[in-house]
PDB file of N, CA, C and O in Angstrom:
ATOM      1  N   MET A   1      10.867 -20.822  -9.138  1.00  0.00           N
ATOM      2  CA  MET A   1      11.562 -19.519 -10.145  1.00  0.00           C
ATOM      3  C   MET A   1      12.204 -19.008  -8.392  1.00  0.00           C
ATOM      4  O   MET A   1      11.540 -19.010  -7.355  1.00  0.00           O
ATOM      5  N   ASP A   2      13.527 -18.650  -8.545  1.00  0.00           N
ATOM      6  CA  ASP A   2      13.575 -17.463  -8.014  1.00  0.00           C
ATOM      7  C   ASP A   2      13.637 -16.142  -8.005  1.00  0.00           C
ATOM      8  O   ASP A   2      13.788 -15.757  -9.164  1.00  0.00           O
ATOM      9  N   LEU A   3      13.595 -15.324  -7.309  1.00  0.00           N
ATOM     10  CA  LEU A   3      13.231 -13.541  -7.344  1.00  0.00           C
ATOM     11  C   LEU A   3      14.206 -13.172  -8.533  1.00  0.00           C
ATOM     12  O   LEU A   3      13.505 -12.695  -9.426  1.00  0.00           O
ATOM     13  N   ALA A   4      14.947 -13.185  -8.743  1.00  0.00           N
ATOM     14  CA  ALA A   4      15.794 -12.872  -9.112  1.00  0.00           C
ATOM     15  C   ALA A   4      15.548 -13.221 -11.155  1.00  0.00           C
ATOM     16  O   ALA A   4      15.634 -12.324 -11.994  1.00  0.00           O
ATOM     17  N   ALA A   5      15.266 -14.631 -11.465  1.00  0.00           N
ATOM     18  CA  ALA A   5      14.971 -15.243 -12.608  1.00  0.00           C
ATOM     19  C   ALA A   5      13.473 -14.415 -12.692  1.00  0.00           C
ATOM     20  O   ALA A   5      13.320 -14.036 -13.853  1.00  0.00           O
ATOM     21  N   LYS A   6      12.618 -14.120 -12.046  1.00  0.00           N
ATOM     22  CA  LYS A   6      11.383 -13.366 -11.889  1.00  0.00           C
ATOM     23  C   LYS A   6      11.482 -11.842 -12.254  1.00  0.00           C
ATOM     24  O   LYS A   6      10.652 -11.230 -12.928  1.00  0.00           O
ATOM     25  N   LYS A   7      12.691 -11.297 -11.674  1.00  0.00           N
ATOM     26  CA  LYS A   7      12.564 -10.015 -12.028  1.00  0.00           C
ATOM     27  C   LYS A   7      13.261  -9.971 -13.646  1.00  0.00           C
ATOM     28  O   LYS A   7      12.754  -9.206 -14.466  1.00  0.00           O
ATOM     29  N   LEU A   8      14.213 -10.667 -13.961  1.00  0.00           N
ATOM     30  CA  LEU A   8      14.281 -10.445 -15.093  1.00  0.00           C
ATOM     31  C   LEU A   8      13.012 -11.474 -16.077  1.00  0.00           C
ATOM     32  O   LEU A   8      13.604 -11.510 -17.156  1.00  0.00           O
ATOM     33  N   ARG A   9      12.140 -12.003 -16.227  1.00  0.00           N
ATOM     34  CA  ARG A   9      11.117 -12.325 -16.273  1.00  0.00           C
ATOM     35  C   ARG A   9      10.500 -11.015 -17.082  1.00  0.00           C
ATOM     36  O   ARG A   9      10.296 -10.645 -18.238  1.00  0.00           O
ATOM     37  N   LEU A  10      10.328 -10.529 -15.635  1.00  0.00           N
ATOM     38  CA  LEU A  10       9.424  -9.378 -16.154  1.00  0.00           C
ATOM     39  C   LEU A  10      10.346  -8.066 -16.604  1.00  0.00           C
ATOM     40  O   LEU A  10       9.743  -7.123 -17.116  1.00  0.00           O
ATOM     41  N   MET A  11      11.383  -8.001 -16.479  1.00  0.00           N
ATOM     42  CA  MET A  11      12.036  -7.045 -17.554  1.00  0.00           C
ATOM     43  C   MET A  11      11.834  -7.512 -18.801  1.00  0.00           C
ATOM     44  O   MET A  11      11.251  -6.686 -19.503  1.00  0.00           O
ATOM     45  N   LYS A  12      12.108  -8.572 -19.366  1.00  0.00           N
ATOM     46  CA  LYS A  12      11.553  -9.198 -20.743  1.00  0.00           C
ATOM     47  C   LYS A  12      10.513  -8.816 -21.175  1.00  0.00           C
ATOM     48  O   LYS A  12      10.484  -8.160 -22.217  1.00  0.00           O
ATOM     49  N   GLN A  13       9.438  -9.117 -20.515  1.00  0.00           N
ATOM     50  CA  GLN A  13       7.986  -8.762 -20.879  1.00  0.00           C
ATOM     51  C   GLN A  13       7.992  -7.386 -21.086  1.00  0.00           C
ATOM     52  O   GLN A  13       7.639  -7.016 -22.206  1.00  0.00           O
ATOM     53  N   ILE A  14       8.292  -6.588 -20.314  1.00  0.00           N
ATOM     54  CA  ILE A  14       8.071  -5.228 -20.431  1.00  0.00           C
ATOM     55  C   ILE A  14       8.175  -4.918 -21.509  1.00  0.00           C
ATOM     56  O   ILE A  14       7.182  -4.755 -22.218  1.00  0.00           O
ATOM     57  N   LEU A  15       9.855  -4.684 -22.100  1.00  0.00           N
ATOM     58  CA  LEU A  15      10.656  -4.485 -22.379  1.00  0.00           C
ATOM     59  C   LEU A  15       9.991  -5.241 -24.408  1.00  0.00           C
ATOM     60  O   LEU A  15      10.541  -5.232 -25.510  1.00  0.00           O
ATOM     61  N   GLU A  16       9.109  -5.577 -24.083  1.00  0.00           N
ATOM     62  CA  GLU A  16       8.386  -6.061 -25.367  1.00  0.00           C
ATOM     63  C   GLU A  16       7.259  -5.417 -25.056  1.00  0.00           C
ATOM     64  O   GLU A  16       6.377  -6.248 -25.272  1.00  0.00           O
ATOM     65  N   ILE A  17       6.704  -4.316 -24.634  1.00  0.00           N
ATOM     66  CA  ILE A  17       5.529  -3.511 -24.721  1.00  0.00           C
ATOM     67  C   ILE A  17       5.502  -2.196 -25.655  1.00  0.00           C
ATOM     68  O   ILE A  17       6.096  -1.158 -25.950  1.00  0.00           O
ATOM     69  N   ASP A  18       4.469  -2.939 -25.881  1.00  0.00           N
ATOM     70  CA  ASP A  18       4.798  -1.334 -27.439  1.00  0.00           C
ATOM     71  C   ASP A  18       3.646  -0.192 -27.179  1.00  0.00           C
ATOM     72  O   ASP A  18       3.595   0.882 -27.780  1.00  0.00           O
ATOM     73  N   ASP A  19       2.782  -0.612 -26.220  1.00  0.00           N
ATOM     74  CA  ASP A  19       1.472   0.260 -25.822  1.00  0.00           C
ATOM     75  C   ASP A  19       1.361   1.074 -25.224  1.00  0.00           C
ATOM     76  O   ASP A  19       1.069   0.763 -24.069  1.00  0.00           O
ATOM     77  N   ASP A  20       1.471   2.390 -25.453  1.00  0.00           N
ATOM     78  CA  ASP A  20       2.400   3.269 -24.315  1.00  0.00           C
ATOM     79  C   ASP A  20       1.320   3.576 -22.675  1.00  0.00           C
ATOM     80  O   ASP A  20       1.605   4.073 -21.585  1.00  0.00           O
ATOM     81  N   LYS A  21      -0.039   2.947 -23.287  1.00  0.00           N
ATOM     82  CA  LYS A  21      -1.499   3.221 -22.369  1.00  0.00           C
ATOM     83  C   LYS A  21      -1.025   1.882 -20.706  1.00  0.00           C
ATOM     84  O   LYS A  21      -1.036   1.725 -19.485  1.00  0.00           O
ATOM     85  N   LEU A  22      -0.804   1.507 -21.577  1.00  0.00           N
ATOM     86  CA  LEU A  22      -0.091   0.210 -21.045  1.00  0.00           C
ATOM     87  C   LEU A  22       1.675  -0.002 -19.943  1.00  0.00           C
ATOM     88  O   LEU A  22       2.173  -0.619 -19.001  1.00  0.00           O
ATOM     89  N   ILE A  23       1.882   0.776 -20.725  1.00  0.00           N
ATOM     90  CA  ILE A  23       3.189   1.025 -20.104  1.00  0.00           C
ATOM     91  C   ILE A  23       3.049   2.605 -18.467  1.00  0.00           C
ATOM     92  O   ILE A  23       3.670   2.769 -17.417  1.00  0.00           O
ATOM     93  N   SER A  24       1.921   3.361 -19.157  1.00  0.00           N
ATOM     94  CA  SER A  24       1.375   3.789 -17.854  1.00  0.00           C
ATOM     95  C   SER A  24       0.914   3.642 -17.479  1.00  0.00           C
ATOM     96  O   SER A  24       0.543   4.615 -16.822  1.00  0.00           O
ATOM     97  N   ALA A  25       0.228   2.481 -17.224  1.00  0.00           N
ATOM     98  CA  ALA A  25      -0.484   2.036 -16.322  1.00  0.00           C
ATOM     99  C   ALA A  25       0.455   1.199 -15.341  1.00  0.00           C
ATOM    100  O   ALA A  25       0.677   1.440 -14.154  1.00  0.00           O
ATOM    101  N   LEU A  26       0.760   0.562 -15.819  1.00  0.00           N
ATOM    102  CA  LEU A  26       1.555  -0.147 -15.396  1.00  0.00           C
ATOM    103  C   LEU A  26       2.760   1.144 -14.448  1.00  0.00           C
ATOM    104  O   LEU A  26       3.493   0.887 -13.493  1.00  0.00           O
ATOM    105  N   LEU A  27       2.712   1.477 -14.624  1.00  0.00           N
ATOM    106  CA  LEU A  27       3.653   2.820 -13.730  1.00  0.00           C
ATOM    107  C   LEU A  27       2.972   2.978 -12.952  1.00  0.00           C
ATOM    108  O   LEU A  27       3.533   2.753 -11.880  1.00  0.00           O
ATOM    109  N   ASP A  28       1.699   3.345 -12.801  1.00  0.00           N
ATOM    110  CA  ASP A  28       0.691   3.480 -12.152  1.00  0.00           C
ATOM    111  C   ASP A  28       0.873   2.865 -11.023  1.00  0.00           C
ATOM    112  O   ASP A  28       1.326   3.111  -9.905  1.00  0.00           O
ATOM    113  N   LEU A  29       0.215   1.648 -11.831  1.00  0.00           N
ATOM    114  CA  LEU A  29       0.105   0.024 -10.845  1.00  0.00           C
ATOM    115  C   LEU A  29       2.353  -0.112  -9.394  1.00  0.00           C
ATOM    116  O   LEU A  29       2.997  -0.909  -8.713  1.00  0.00           O
ATOM    117  N   LEU A  30       2.363   0.637  -9.648  1.00  0.00           N
ATOM    118  CA  LEU A  30       3.768   0.842  -9.394  1.00  0.00           C
ATOM    119  C   LEU A  30       3.691   1.784  -8.177  1.00  0.00           C
ATOM    120  O   LEU A  30       3.950   1.289  -7.081  1.00  0.00           O
ATOM    121  N   LYS A  31       3.401   2.939  -8.242  1.00  0.00           N
ATOM    122  CA  LYS A  31       3.466   4.217  -7.708  1.00  0.00           C
ATOM    123  C   LYS A  31       3.686   3.570  -6.262  1.00  0.00           C
ATOM    124  O   LYS A  31       4.829   3.458  -5.818  1.00  0.00           O
ATOM    125  N   PRO A  32       2.462   3.105  -5.466  1.00  0.00           N
ATOM    126  CA  PRO A  32       2.264   2.740  -4.361  1.00  0.00           C
ATOM    127  C   PRO A  32       2.981   2.082  -3.576  1.00  0.00           C
ATOM    128  O   PRO A  32       2.897   2.296  -2.367  1.00  0.00           O
ATOM    129  N   MET A  33       3.997   0.972  -4.171  1.00  0.00           N
ATOM    130  CA  MET A  33       4.612   0.696  -3.884  1.00  0.00           C
ATOM    131  C   MET A  33       5.696   0.529  -3.778  1.00  0.00           C
ATOM    132  O   MET A  33       6.376  -0.494  -3.862  1.00  0.00           O
ATOM    133  N   LYS A  34       6.119   2.336  -3.429  1.00  0.00           N
ATOM    134  CA  LYS A  34       7.604   3.302  -2.765  1.00  0.00           C
ATOM    135  C   LYS A  34       7.601   3.075  -1.610  1.00  0.00           C
ATOM    136  O   LYS A  34       6.540   2.973  -0.994  1.00  0.00           O
ATOM    137  N   LYS A  35       8.968   2.919  -0.942  1.00  0.00           N
ATOM    138  CA  LYS A  35       9.266   3.073   0.447  1.00  0.00           C
ATOM    139  C   LYS A  35       8.252   3.924   1.000  1.00  0.00           C
ATOM    140  O   LYS A  35       7.310   3.547   1.698  1.00  0.00           O
ATOM    141  N   GLU A  36       8.488   4.996   0.671  1.00  0.00           N
ATOM    142  CA  GLU A  36       7.646   6.611   1.372  1.00  0.00           C
ATOM    143  C   GLU A  36       6.058   6.002   1.744  1.00  0.00           C
ATOM    144  O   GLU A  36       5.416   6.007   2.794  1.00  0.00           O
ATOM    145  N   ASP A  37       5.798   5.555   0.559  1.00  0.00           N
ATOM    146  CA  ASP A  37       4.235   5.594   0.889  1.00  0.00           C
ATOM    147  C   ASP A  37       3.802   4.204   1.690  1.00  0.00           C
ATOM    148  O   ASP A  37       2.684   3.691   1.654  1.00  0.00           O
ATOM    149  N   VAL A  38       5.256   3.597   2.611  1.00  0.00           N
ATOM    150  CA  VAL A  38       4.547   2.853   3.549  1.00  0.00           C
ATOM    151  C   VAL A  38       4.544   2.377   5.024  1.00  0.00           C
ATOM    152  O   VAL A  38       5.529   2.158   5.729  1.00  0.00           O
ATOM    153  N   LEU A  39       3.401   2.278   5.303  1.00  0.00           N
ATOM    154  CA  LEU A  39       2.980   3.165   6.834  1.00  0.00           C
ATOM    155  C   LEU A  39       4.654   2.703   7.677  1.00  0.00           C
ATOM    156  O   LEU A  39       5.507   1.960   7.192  1.00  0.00           O
ATOM    157  N   SER A  40       4.721   3.481   9.144  1.00  0.00           N
ATOM    158  CA  SER A  40       5.908   3.391   9.757  1.00  0.00           C
ATOM    159  C   SER A  40       5.517   2.117  11.058  1.00  0.00           C
ATOM    160  O   SER A  40       4.446   1.515  11.140  1.00  0.00           O
ATOM    161  N   ASP A  41       6.299   2.009  11.660  1.00  0.00           N
ATOM    162  CA  ASP A  41       6.169   1.108  12.725  1.00  0.00           C
ATOM    163  C   ASP A  41       4.801   1.669  13.660  1.00  0.00           C
ATOM    164  O   ASP A  41       3.638   1.288  13.787  1.00  0.00           O
ATOM    165  N   SER A  42       5.540   2.661  14.165  1.00  0.00           N
ATOM    166  CA  SER A  42       4.273   3.286  14.749  1.00  0.00           C
ATOM    167  C   SER A  42       3.022   3.778  14.835  1.00  0.00           C
ATOM    168  O   SER A  42       2.146   3.907  15.691  1.00  0.00           O
ATOM    169  N   GLN A  43       3.265   4.104  13.253  1.00  0.00           N
ATOM    170  CA  GLN A  43       1.908   4.072  12.753  1.00  0.00           C
ATOM    171  C   GLN A  43       1.191   3.125  12.066  1.00  0.00           C
ATOM    172  O   GLN A  43       0.012   3.398  11.843  1.00  0.00           O
ATOM    173  N   ARG A  44       1.648   2.025  11.660  1.00  0.00           N
ATOM    174  CA  ARG A  44       0.901   0.556  12.021  1.00  0.00           C
ATOM    175  C   ARG A  44       0.361   0.318  13.453  1.00  0.00           C
ATOM    176  O   ARG A  44      -0.690  -0.321  13.507  1.00  0.00           O
ATOM    177  N   ARG A  45       0.885   0.713  14.575  1.00  0.00           N
ATOM    178  CA  ARG A  45       0.960  -0.224  16.151  1.00  0.00           C
ATOM    179  C   ARG A  45      -0.319   1.253  16.849  1.00  0.00           C
ATOM    180  O   ARG A  45      -0.861   1.310  17.953  1.00  0.00           O
ATOM    181  N   GLU A  46      -0.382   1.902  16.067  1.00  0.00           N
ATOM    182  CA  GLU A  46      -1.566   2.875  16.054  1.00  0.00           C
ATOM    183  C   GLU A  46      -2.685   2.494  15.801  1.00  0.00           C
ATOM    184  O   GLU A  46      -3.592   2.433  16.631  1.00  0.00           O
ATOM    185  N   ILE A  47      -2.799   2.089  14.249  1.00  0.00           N
ATOM    186  CA  ILE A  47      -4.024   1.286  13.810  1.00  0.00           C
ATOM    187  C   ILE A  47      -4.521   0.521  13.959  1.00  0.00           C
ATOM    188  O   ILE A  47      -5.736   0.427  13.785  1.00  0.00           O
ATOM    189  N   LEU A  48      -3.531  -0.633  14.477  1.00  0.00           N
ATOM    190  CA  LEU A  48      -3.815  -2.237  15.618  1.00  0.00           C
ATOM    191  C   LEU A  48      -3.696  -1.751  16.606  1.00  0.00           C
ATOM    192  O   LEU A  48      -2.569  -2.132  16.924  1.00  0.00           O
ATOM    193  N   LEU A  49      -4.115  -1.029  17.539  1.00  0.00           N
ATOM    194  CA  LEU A  49      -4.467  -0.309  18.354  1.00  0.00           C
ATOM    195  C   LEU A  49      -5.617   0.155  18.516  1.00  0.00           C
ATOM    196  O   LEU A  49      -6.266  -0.357  19.428  1.00  0.00           O
ATOM    197  N   GLY A  50      -6.284   1.288  17.693  1.00  0.00           N
ATOM    198  CA  GLY A  50      -7.871   1.270  17.068  1.00  0.00           C
ATOM    199  C   GLY A  50      -8.828   0.250  16.913  1.00  0.00           C
ATOM    200  O   GLY A  50      -9.905   0.104  17.491  1.00  0.00           O
ATOM    201  N   ILE A  51      -8.208  -0.524  15.937  1.00  0.00           N
ATOM    202  CA  ILE A  51      -8.750  -1.631  15.591  1.00  0.00           C
ATOM    203  C   ILE A  51      -8.857  -2.415  17.019  1.00  0.00           C
ATOM    204  O   ILE A  51     -10.001  -2.838  17.187  1.00  0.00           O
ATOM    205  N   LYS A  52      -8.145  -2.661  17.878  1.00  0.00           N
ATOM    206  CA  LYS A  52      -7.963  -3.663  18.990  1.00  0.00           C
ATOM    207  C   LYS A  52      -9.338  -2.822  19.857  1.00  0.00           C
ATOM    208  O   LYS A  52     -10.263  -3.510  20.289  1.00  0.00           O
ATOM    209  N   GLN A  53      -9.338  -1.757  19.986  1.00  0.00           N
ATOM    210  CA  GLN A  53      -9.928  -1.027  20.986  1.00  0.00           C
ATOM    211  C   GLN A  53     -11.063  -0.847  20.897  1.00  0.00           C
ATOM    212  O   GLN A  53     -11.690  -0.943  21.952  1.00  0.00           O
ATOM    213  N   LEU A  54     -12.181  -0.363  19.081  1.00  0.00           N
ATOM    214  CA  LEU A  54     -13.080  -0.744  18.913  1.00  0.00           C
ATOM    215  C   LEU A  54     -13.594  -2.587  18.937  1.00  0.00           C
ATOM    216  O   LEU A  54     -14.594  -3.017  19.513  1.00  0.00           O
ATOM    217  N   ASP A  55     -12.850  -3.198  18.354  1.00  0.00           N
ATOM    218  CA  ASP A  55     -12.778  -5.288  18.841  1.00  0.00           C
ATOM    219  C   ASP A  55     -13.776  -4.998  20.531  1.00  0.00           C
ATOM    220  O   ASP A  55     -14.814  -5.546  20.903  1.00  0.00           O
ATOM    221  N   GLU A  56     -12.948  -3.963  21.210  1.00  0.00           N
ATOM    222  CA  GLU A  56     -13.795  -4.132  22.606  1.00  0.00           C
ATOM    223  C   GLU A  56     -14.878  -3.274  23.250  1.00  0.00           C
ATOM    224  O   GLU A  56     -15.434  -3.211  24.346  1.00  0.00           O
ATOM    225  N   GLY A  57     -14.943  -2.419  21.664  1.00  0.00           N
ATOM    226  CA  GLY A  57     -16.240  -1.377  22.013  1.00  0.00           C
ATOM    227  C   GLY A  57     -16.090  -0.617  23.059  1.00  0.00           C
ATOM    228  O   GLY A  57     -16.921  -0.464  23.955  1.00  0.00           O
ATOM    229  N   ARG A  58     -14.676   0.047  22.950  1.00  0.00           N
ATOM    230  CA  ARG A  58     -14.184   1.167  22.989  1.00  0.00           C
ATOM    231  C   ARG A  58     -14.070   2.213  21.972  1.00  0.00           C
ATOM    232  O   ARG A  58     -12.995   2.481  21.437  1.00  0.00           O
ATOM    233  N   ARG A  59     -15.747   3.114  21.562  1.00  0.00           N
ATOM    234  CA  ARG A  59     -15.623   3.675  20.630  1.00  0.00           C
ATOM    235  C   ARG A  59     -15.732   4.804  21.232  1.00  0.00           C
ATOM    236  O   ARG A  59     -15.422   4.844  22.422  1.00  0.00           O
ATOM    237  N   VAL A  60     -16.287   6.229  20.435  1.00  0.00           N
ATOM    238  CA  VAL A  60     -16.030   7.465  20.644  1.00  0.00           C
ATOM    239  C   VAL A  60     -16.764   8.368  19.665  1.00  0.00           C
ATOM    240  O   VAL A  60     -16.246   8.496  18.556  1.00  0.00           O
ATOM    241  N   SER A  61     -17.745   8.926  19.886  1.00  0.00           N
ATOM    242  CA  SER A  61     -18.784   9.431  18.446  1.00  0.00           C
ATOM    243  C   SER A  61     -17.915  10.311  17.810  1.00  0.00           C
ATOM    244  O   SER A  61     -17.089  10.947  18.465  1.00  0.00           O
ATOM    245  N   LEU A  62     -18.010  10.409  16.646  1.00  0.00           N
ATOM    246  CA  LEU A  62     -17.162  11.844  15.658  1.00  0.00           C
ATOM    247  C   LEU A  62     -17.831  13.403  16.901  1.00  0.00           C
ATOM    248  O   LEU A  62     -17.163  14.330  17.359  1.00  0.00           O
ATOM    249  N   LYS A  63     -18.673  13.233  17.007  1.00  0.00           N
ATOM    250  CA  LYS A  63     -19.304  14.282  17.441  1.00  0.00           C
ATOM    251  C   LYS A  63     -18.326  14.656  18.733  1.00  0.00           C
ATOM    252  O   LYS A  63     -17.642  15.672  18.611  1.00  0.00           O
ATOM    253  N   ASP A  64     -18.229  13.946  19.877  1.00  0.00           N
ATOM    254  CA  ASP A  64     -17.536  14.097  20.975  1.00  0.00           C
ATOM    255  C   ASP A  64     -15.993  14.085  20.502  1.00  0.00           C
ATOM    256  O   ASP A  64     -15.261  14.819  21.165  1.00  0.00           O
ATOM    257  N   PHE A  65     -15.289  13.236  19.274  1.00  0.00           N
ATOM    258  CA  PHE A  65     -14.423  13.704  19.446  1.00  0.00           C
ATOM    259  C   PHE A  65     -13.977  14.984  18.696  1.00  0.00           C
ATOM    260  O   PHE A  65     -13.192  15.764  19.236  1.00  0.00           O
ATOM    261  N   LEU A  66     -14.290  15.123  17.913  1.00  0.00           N
ATOM    262  CA  LEU A  66     -14.358  16.772  17.335  1.00  0.00           C
ATOM    263  C   LEU A  66     -14.569  18.087  18.644  1.00  0.00           C
ATOM    264  O   LEU A  66     -13.795  19.031  18.803  1.00  0.00           O
ATOM    265  N   GLY A  67     -15.578  17.862  19.302  1.00  0.00           N
ATOM    266  CA  GLY A  67     -15.773  18.808  20.292  1.00  0.00           C
ATOM    267  C   GLY A  67     -14.190  18.854  21.276  1.00  0.00           C
ATOM    268  O   GLY A  67     -13.796  19.718  22.061  1.00  0.00           O
ATOM    269  N   LYS A  68     -13.756  17.982  20.985  1.00  0.00           N
ATOM    270  CA  LYS A  68     -12.337  18.256  22.295  1.00  0.00           C
ATOM    271  C   LYS A  68     -11.201  19.156  21.551  1.00  0.00           C
ATOM    272  O   LYS A  68     -10.179  19.482  22.155  1.00  0.00           O
TER     273      LYS A  68
END
């Protein structure tokens, strides 16, 4: 099934829902998927760099970090 067909199937199923709570839950589920909630490339690189540094054993204690 291609993407367009999946979207049409999903819209049809949503239109058949009569439960307000379920509609609200679906709306809440879709909120984090907005483009503005996605990390930028630079944010993603910084996080990956931090993970790499932790994997290499390069750590700073919270106390030292906050003292700077």
